[in-house]
MIROGU-961846 format. One record per residue: residue in one letter; x, z, y of N, C-alpha, C, O, CB in turn. Coordinates in steps of 0.2 Angstrom, whole numbers, plus 5000, padded with zeros to 4 digits. Last residue first. Glycine has a CB too. Layout:
<atoms>
AXZYXZYXZYXZYXZY ...
</atoms>
This chain:
<atoms>
A483550465114484250415114484150325114484550295114484750445107 G482650525112482750505118483250465119483350435124482850555120 K482750565098482250525099482350495107482050435109481450585097 E483850645100483850575097483450535098483650475100483750585091 A483350745107483850725110484050635106484250585109484550785109 D482650815096482150795102482650745106482350695108481950855107 A483450845086482850785086482650765092482350705093482250815082 L484350935094484550875091484050825089484150765091484850895087 K483851035109483551015101483950935099483750885102482551015101 V484851105119484551025116484551035110484951045106484950965117 V484651235132484651205124484551145123484151115127484051225121 K485651205148484751205144485051195137485551165135484051135146 G486351175156486251255156485651255152485251305152486151285163 S486951045161486351065161485951135161485451145164486251045156 K488251065155488151035161487351055164487351075169488250965161 A488151115142488551145146488451105154488751135158489251145143 S487451015136486951085136487451105143487151125148486851145127 Q488250905136487650885139487450965140487150985146487150835134 V489250965124489450965134488850945138488850965144490050895136 A488350965116488651025118488851015125488651045130489251055114 Y488050815112487550865115487750945118487350975122487050875109 S489350785109489050765115488450805116488350825122488850685115 A489450875098489950885103489650855109489750885114490750835101 I488550805089488550895090489050905098488850935103489150945081 T489150665088488550695090488250765093487950775098488250685087 I490250695082490350665089489550695093489450715099490450555089 A489850735070490250795074490250775081490250815085490950805071 A489250635066488850695066489350725072489050745077488850735059 L490350535064489750525070489450595070489250605075489150455068 A491050595055491250605062490650585066490550615072491850555063 D490050575044490350645046490550645053490350685057490950675041 Q490050435044489450455046489550545048489250575052488850425039 G491250425037491150395046490450435049490350465054490950295047 T491650565029491550495030491450485038491550515043490850485026 V492950655021492650645027492450575028492850535029492950665031 I493150635007492950705011492650715016492250755018493350745012 A492650465004493150515005492850595009492350595012493650465010 Q492250374989491950414994492650474997493050514994491250464990 Q493350274980492850324981492850354987493250344991492950364976 G493950164979493550164980493150194982492650164984493550154977 T495450174974495150194970494350164973494150134968495250264969 R496050154987496350124981495850124975495850084971497050154980 I495550224997495550144997495750124991495650064990496050105003 C495850344992495150324992495150244993494750204991494650364998 S497050364994496850354986496150334987495850314982496850424981 I497150355009497550305004497250294996497050244994498550345003 F496550475009496350425013496650365010496150325008496550435019 H497550575003496650585000496450495002496150464997496050655007 A498550565011498450545005497850535002497750484999498650565003 L497950625021498250555023498350525016498250465016498950545027 E497750755017497250715021497350645021496950605021497150735029 L499050805015498450785009497950755011497550735006498050845006 D499650805025499950755020499450755015499350705011500650775016 Y499050895033499050815035499050775030498850715029499550785039 P499251005027498550985027498550905029498150875027498151025031 S500751015017500451015024499650985023499550945018500950955031 H500751105002500851055006500451065011499851095012500850995002 L500651234998501351224998501351165002501751165007501751214991 G499151355002499451294999500151285001500451325006498951225002 P499051525006498851455008499351405003499951415002498951445018 S498351624995498951624998498951555000498751514995499451644995 E497051754996497451694992497951664998497951675004496951634989 P495951914992496551874997496951804992497051804986497151954998 I494651964989495151924987495451874991495251824994494851894983 E493852134988494352094991494752044986495052064981494852134993 V492352224986492952174983493252134987492852094991492752124979 V491852394989492152324991492552274986493052294983492652324997 P491552504981491252494989491352414990490852374990491852534996 R491052564966491652514970491452494977490952454977491752444965 N490152624959490652654962491152624967491452654971490852674958 S488552554958489352534957489652594962489452614967489552434960 G487152554960487452594956488252604955488452644951487152574950 P487052394969486752464965487052504960487152474954486052454962 K488652324973487852334969487652394968487952444965487852304963 A489252314989489152344984488652344979488052364982489252384985 A489652164998489052234998489152264991489052224986488152214999 Q491252084998490652074996490052154996490352204993490752034989 V492352015008491952075007491352075003490852075007491852095011 V493751925008492951905006492851975004493152005000492851834998 S495051845018494751915016494051895013493851845016494651975022 L496451735016495851745015495451815014495651855010495751715011 S497851765020497551705021496651715021496251695026497851645014 S498951895026498551865019497951825022497651855027498151925014 T499251915039499651895032499451865026499651815022500051945029 D498251845053498451875046498951875041499051815040498151865042 K498151735061498851785062498851845057499351875057498751835070 S497151675057497851645056498351695057498951685055497951595061 R495851745048496251745054496951725052497251745048496251825058 N494351755040495151725039495251725048494951715053495251625035 R492951815029493451805037494051785035494251785029493751885042 A491551845023492051805022492451805029492151785034491751745020 V490351975019490651935023491251925022491551965021490651945029 G488651985009489452005012489551965017489151925019490152005008 K487351955007487751995001488552015004488852065002487851914993 S486751885019486451935017486951995011486852055010485751915014 G488351855027487651825024487251895022487451955023487951775016 A489451785039489051845037488451825033488051785035488751875043 L491151715043490351705040490151775037490451815033490251625032 E492351695054491851735050491151715047490651695051491651795054 I493751645060493251625056492951675053493251705048493451595052 E495251585070494651645067494151625065493851575068494351685072 T496851535076496251525073495851605070496151655068496451455067 H498051505086497751535082497051515082496751485087497951605083 F499551475097499051445093498651495088499051535085499351385089 A500251625105500451575100499551545098499051585098500851605091 G499851635123500151665117500251605111500351555113499551725114 P498851625132499451645134499951675127500251725127499351695138 Y497951495132497851545129498751575129499151535125497351535122 G497551365137497851405141497851475139497851515143497551415148 W496051325129496751295132496851345137496451355142496651205136 I494751395117495051395124495951365123496251375118494951485127 A493251415110493951375111494251375117493851375122493751295111 E492151485098492551505104493051445104493351435099492851575104 L490351475093491051455093491451465100491151465106491051365091 S489151555082489551565090490251525088490551535083489851665092 A487751495074488551495074488751515081488551485086488851425071 V486551545063486651545069487451555069487851595066486151595073 A485251485050485851515051486051495057485951445059486351505047 G484351415047484051475050484851505053484851545057483651535043 N484551285042484151335037484251405041484251455037484451345029 Q484851195052484251205049483951255044483451275043484251145047 F485751315065485651265060484951265057484451315058486151275055 E486251305081485851335077485751305072485751245074485351345079 L487851355089487351315087486951345082487151395079487651245084 T488351385105488051425100487551355097487251315100487551515103 V490051395113489451345109489151395104489451435099489851275105 F490951405126490651445121490151405119489851375124490351515124 A492851355131491951335129491751375124492151395119491851255127 T493951345145493651375138493051345138492751325142493651445136 E495351295152494951275150494551315143494851305137495151225150 L496651325163496251355159495551325158495251325163496051425162 E497151255174497751285170497451325163497751345158498251345176 E496351205183496851165180497251195174497551165170497351145184 T494751255175495051255179495851215179495851175174495051305180 V493051285168493751245169494151245174493851235180493651175168 Y492051335156492451355161492951315161493351295156492651435161 Q490251315149491151305149491351325155490951335160491351215149 M489151335134489551355140490151335142490651335138489651425140 A487751265127488551295128488651295134488351265139489151255125 Y486751245111486851275118487651295120487951325116486451355118 V485951155099486551165102486451205110486051185115486951095103 S485051135083485051145091485751175094486051215091484451195093 E485251105071484751095074484651095082484251065085484351125071 V486451035058486351075065485551055068485350995068487051065071 E486451045042486451015047486151065053485751105053486150955046 G487851175035487351125034487051095040487351125045486751145030 V489051245032488451285032487751245031487251265028488551325038 T490051155030490051215025489351235025489051245020490551265028 W489951035037490051025032489951075027489951065021490550995032 R489851115050489151065049489351055041488851055037489150995054 L490951175052490451215049489851175048489451205045490251275053 Y491851055052491951115047491351145045491151155039492351155049 D491351015065491350965060491651015053491350995048491850905062 I491751135073490951075074490751045066490251055063491050985082 D492951145073492351195070491851175068491551195063492051225073 H493551035077493751055072493151115069493051105063494351075074 I493051025090492550995086492750995078492350965074492550925089 M493751105099493251145096492851085091492451105088492651165103 L494751005103494951065099494251095094494251105088495151135106 D494150885109494650895106495050945100495450935096494750885110 F492850925113492950865108493650855106493750825100492850795112 I492951015120492451025116492550965109492450965103491651015122 I493850995131494051065124493551065118493551095113494151165127 G494050835134493850905136493950955129494050935123493050915139 G493850715131493350735130493350805132492750835132493250715123 S495050635135495050675130494450715127494450735121495350715132 K494550555147495150525142495250575136495550555131496050505146 E493750605152493750545152494150515147494050465143493950515159 P494350735156493750735151493650655150493350655144492950785155 D495950765157495650715160494950705155495050665151496050655160 S496950825151496650855157496150825159495750855163497050865162 F497550735140497050795138496750825145496250865143497450855134 W498450675149497750645149497350675146496750655147497750595147 K499650725150499050755157498450715155497950715158499350715167 S500550825141500250755141499550755146499150795145499950725133 A500850955144501450895141501150835140501550785140501750915134 G499951005150500551005153500950965149501450935151500851075153 G498750985142498950955147499450945151499450895155498650965150 P498751065131499151025130499150975137499450925136498951005123 H498951255135498451195138499051135135499651135137498351215148 S499051345119499151325125498751265127498451225124499951325126 G497451395111498251405111498351385118497951405122498651355106 G496251435098496451435104497351435105497751465102496151495107 R494651455089495351445089495551415098495251395102495551385082 K493351535082493651535087494451485084494751485079493651625088 A491751575074492451525074492851525080492451525085492251445074 H490451665066490851675071491551615071492051645068490951735070 I488951665060489551635060489851645066489551625071489451565058 V487451745051487951735058488651715057488951745054487951805061 G486951705038486551725044486751715050486451685055486551785045 L486651615022487151645029486651645034486151615035487751585031 P486151715007485951655011486451675021486551735024484951655010 G487851775001487051755000486851695006487151655008486551825002 L489151754997488951795003488251795003488051835008489051765009 K489151694985489551764986489251814991489151874992490251754987 G488851554982488251604984488651694984488251734982487651594978 Q489651454980489651504975489151554975488951584970490151534975 E489651404994489451384987489351414982488851394979489651344985 V490551514998489851495001489451474995488951504992489951415006 V491851484993491351554993490651564995490251614994491751604996 Q492051364997491851384991491551454988491151474984492351364986 K492451385010491751345008491651365002491151395001491751265006 L493551455008493051495012492451455010491951485008493151485020 Q494251375002494051414999493451445001492951464997494551434999 I494651275013494251255007494051305003493551284999494451215003 Y495251355023494451335024494051305017493451315016494451265031 D496451365015496051455017495251405019494651435017496551515027 P496751235014496651285009496351335009495951355005497151305007 F496351105025496651175025496351225019495851265019496451205031 F495450995024496051005020496451065020496951075016496350965021 R494651005035494351005028494851025023494751055018493950935027 V495450995045495251065044494951065037495051105033494851105049 V495650875049495850905045495750945043496150955038496150905045 H494650735052494650795051494950865047494650905042494150795051 G495150595053495450645053495350725054495750765056495850635055 V494150475047494250505054494550565051494250595046493450515060 F494050295040494250385038494550405046494950375050494950405030 F493450155033493550195040493350265039492850295039493050165046 R493950005024493750095025493950115034494350095038494350145018 V493049855028493649875025493349975028492849995031494649835030 Q492049745030492149755022492949795021493349785016492049675017 N491549705042492349655040492649695034493249695033493149645048 E490549785043490549715044491149665041491249615039490549715050 E491149915042490649885038490649815037490749785032490049905040 C491849915054492249905048491849905043492049885037492749955048 A490849915064491449855064491949865057492349825055491949855071 A490150015062489849955060490349895060490349845057489249935065 I491050095067490750105060490650035058490850015053490050155060 M491250075079491950085075491450075068491650045063492550165076 E489850105086490250025084490850025080490849975077490449995091 K489750225084489450205079489650115079489550075074488650225079 T490650275092490750285087490450255081490750255075490750325088 D489950215104490650205101490950215094491250175091491050245105 A489050305104488850235104489550195102489550145098488550215111 I489450435105489050415102489050345099489050325093488550435104 T491050445112490450445113490050415106490250375102490350425120 L492450445109492150505115491450495116491150525120492450485123 S493050455092492950425100492650485103492650545102492350355101 A493350545084493350465081493250425088493450365089492750435074 P494550665090493850635087493750555086494150515087493350645091 K495550625074494950665078495150665085495750665087494850735076 E496350465071496350545071495750565075495350525077496950585076 S495750345059495750375065495850445065495650485061495150365067 I496250215049496250285048496350315057496850315060496850315042 V495450075042495650115049495750185047495350215043494950125053 H496049915034495849975034496050025040496650025042496049995027 K496049765043496349815041496049875041495749895046496749815044 G495549635046495549655040495749715037495549735032495949615037 A495349605060495849585057495949605050496549595048496349615061 R494349715063494049625063494649595060494449545057493949585072 A494949835063494449805058494349735058494249705053493849835059 A495949825073496049815068495649805061495849785056496349855067 K494849815084495249755083495749755077495949705076495649755089 V494049945081493849875081494249805080494149755077493449865088 A495350015083494850015077494649965076494849925072494350055076 F495550005097496049985091495749975084495949935079496750045091 E494250045104494649985105495149965099495149905097495149995112 K494350185099493850135097494050045098493950005094493150145101 H495450255105495150245098494750195096494850165091494750295097 L495550295117495750215115495650195109495750145107496550195115 Y495250415120494750365123494950295121494650245123494750375132 S496250505112495550485111495150425114494750395110495250535114 P497950415112497350465116496550435115496250385116497550455126 V498350365095498450365103497850405105497350415102498450275106 V498450355082498550415083498650405090499150445093499150435078 I497850275068497550255075497850325078497350375077496650225075 S498550195055498350245056498450265064498950255067498650285052 I497950055044498250065051498250135052497650145051497950015056 V498349955029498150005034498350035041498850015043498250055031 D499149865025498449845024497949905027497349905027498449845016 F500249745035500049805032499449805030499049765032500049845036 E501649655042501149655036500949725035501449765034501549635029 A501749595060501949645054501449635048500849605049501949725056 Q501449505068502149485066502149535059502549525055502649505071 E500249515073500349465073500849465067500749425062500549435079 L500049665075499549625071499749555069499449535064498949625075 M501049675083501149725078500649675074500949645069500949815079 D500649595095501049585093501249625084501449585079501549595098 E499649695098499349625096500049605093499949575087498949575104 F500249805101499649805095499649745094499749725088498849825096 S501949825107501249785108500649785101500849765096501549705108 T503049875104502849905110502049875111501649895116503349895116 F503649925089503449875091503049895097502749945095503049835087 A504749925073504649945080504249895084504449835085505249965082 K504649945056504849915062504349905068503749895068505049855061 A505450065047504950045048505049985056505449995060504350105047 G506350175045506550095044505850055043505750015039506950085037 T506350285048506050285045506150205040506050195034505350305048 R507050325060507050385054506750355049506650395044506750455056 K506750215068507450225066507450295059507950295055507950255074 A505550215070505650145066506350185063506450185057505850065070 A505350325080504950325072505150285070505150295064504250325070 F506250285090506450325086505950345080506150375076506650385090 W505450175093506250155091506350205087506650185082506850135096 A504550225100504150175095504850165089504750155083503950075101 R505050295111504650335105504550295099504450315093503750355109 E505650205117505850245115505750285109506150315105505950275118 E504350135123504950105117505250145116505250145110505450035120 I502750185124503350205126503850175121503850195115503350285125 I501750115116501850095124502650115127502950085130501150135129 D502250095099501950145104502150115112502750085112502250235102 C502050075081501850045089501750115094501350165093501049985090 V502750035065502550095070502550045077502950005078503050175071 A502549985049502849945057502450015061501850035059502449835060 T502650015036503049945037503049935045503449895048502549875034 L502850115026502650115031503050055033503650055033502550175036 E502250125008502850075012502550095020501950075020502849975009 V501950214995501750195001502350155006502850185007501350255005 D502450264985501950204984501550174990501050134990501450224979 P502550434990502650374985502150324985501550334985502550394978 M502650465007502150465001502550404998502750365001501350455004 R503450505017503550535012503050515005503150544999503450605015 H502750405027503650395025503650455018504050425013504450415033 F501750465031501750405025502450405022502650405016501550325029 A502350585038501750595031501750525027501850525021500750615033 S502950535047503150575044502750575036503050565030503150645048 V501750475054502350435053502750475046502950435041502750425060 H500850595056500850545053501350495048501350475043500550515056 V501750655065501550685059501250635056501450635050501150735059 N501950555076502550565070502450615065502850635062503250585073 G500650575082500850515078501350515074501450485069500950475081 M500850705086500450685081500550625078500550625072499850695081 S501750665096501850735092501450715085501650725079501550805096 G501750485097501950555100501950595094502050575089501450585106 C501450365093502150395091502250455095502850465096502850355091 G500550225090500450305094501150345090501250345084499550355092 I500050165075499950145082499950225086499550275085499250095084 V500550135060500450185064500550175072501050165075500850225062 A500450045044500450035050500250105055499650115054500149975051 V500650025027500350055032500750045039501450035039500150145029 K500349965010500749955016500349985022499749975023500949875017 M500449994993499949994999500549995005501050025004499450065000 
</atoms>
């Protein structure tokens, strides 16, 4: 399988390194408008460097392209690649609008190529185990969920993050990880309510999701946190609580309510994280799906659902009103 990567910044180099390590995958081309980035990626992998996407399409041989450019450019390159017969892997978010994401999906379907979006949290071992705990019924019906992630403001290193027209802001770029994961784990979302606070140095978002099964989730995200990047998640049900904090030494803690007549108050199940990078696992999975034709863990429709929820969260933050997804879809 021959692969190309467009975008050789920090995340682009994660993709470049992952493909370079994969057996039976040949990284044939890398592209970035900043020439030194493209040449650096090419030099360490043996791929051919390009500064023009069109030149790469014309001159390089590849079956799959990984799109790791600023979010507002995802649709443009995905559609062009699909029309050229290339399978498409896009970093998250798929795009910044519902309409653009639908266009990306349609372009891939019309040209009979696969479309994947990098919602990598689905590949983190701790989060996978947490979903399994829910599916096994250990927590009972879910009631309240809390998810949080935060870190330094990326706009300090790459200014496009600070422009919501290019990044979508913190809800699209950071919180969308938890939006996608919770929809995958808990179920379909019924309504969204959001608040945001934005300055040049700090951006925060608070989103409440009400799910069709009655569960309610509180999501927090922060850019400008004066410490290391961190994540937290807790799911509470009628039978117990499961939580994960990236700052903890143990990766996952599950505490179930004691059964009647039991002398044991709790049961804790710690697990260690996996040895392989979730990004390696994700990209290897996408390549395997192309080879075998199997359905991906993250589908185009999953990506569209995350974009839809994020879009209505931004709308809610601007209006100060709850957005019912069913009503919003009717009015779209």
